[in-house]
N, C-alpha and C positions, 0 to 999 in steps of 0.2 A: 516394467514391460513383462508381458505374460507369455509365458512357456506354452508351446503348442506341441502335441503328439508328433510323432512321426508321419503318422497315418493323415493326421489333420494337416500337415506341411505339403506331403504328395497330394493330398486332395486339391488343396487350393493350386498347386502348380499345375494339374491336370486342367484345372478350372481355366486358369489363365490362357493355358495354349488351346484350350476349345474355344474361347472367348476371340482370341485373335485370328483361328479359322473361320469362324462365322463374319468376323468383321471383313476378313479380306474377301470371302466368297461374296458379301452384300456388296462391298466397293466394286468387284469385280462384274456383278449384276449391273451395275448404274451404266449409262450412256457415258462415254469416255469425257465428254465436256461437262456433264452435272460431277462425275467424278473429281475432276480437277477443281471446280468450284468448291464441293465439299471440303477438300483437302485444304483448299487456299481459306476457308471460313475457319476451320478446325484450327490451322496455324497462327491466323489472327486472333482468336480466342485464346489461346494459350500464350501468344506473346503479350498480351495485355497485363499492365501491372495487377498485382493483387489489391482488392479493396482495403481501404484503410480501417483500421480498428476503431471501433467507436471509442469515444473518450472514457477512460476509468471513473467508475462512479464511487461515491462514499459507500462503505460496507453498511452493507444492510438497506441500501435504497433499492426498491423496486423498478424495474425497467419501463413499467408502464404505471401511469398515475390510475388511481382508483377513478371509477365511473363518478357523475355526479349525484351527489346524495348516497354515496358509498363509502364516504371518507370514513377512517380509522376514528372510534372514539377519543376523545382527550383522557389522560389518565385520571385516576381517581383523585390524586393530588390537586390538578388543576381543576376538575369540577367542583371540590369541596373548598377551593379558596375562598374566603370572602375579599370583595373588593374594598381597596382602603378608601376611606373618607376623608 
């Protein structure tokens, strides 16, 4: 957990208060029916469950496969290995 200076905490608190003022002024500028519809849509979005976490992948696995033709080279040992007859 990071420590923040007293000044930074005060600045963040002031920003939060200012944002609340801006939000309330913006909602107040909307027509009442549109404001209610907006509040309902926000409540619906917040009530949805969080998206499921993607499945855990093996360590070192890249999330995106390489593009065709850009696959990693085989290790030197695999390239020098002679086939058995």
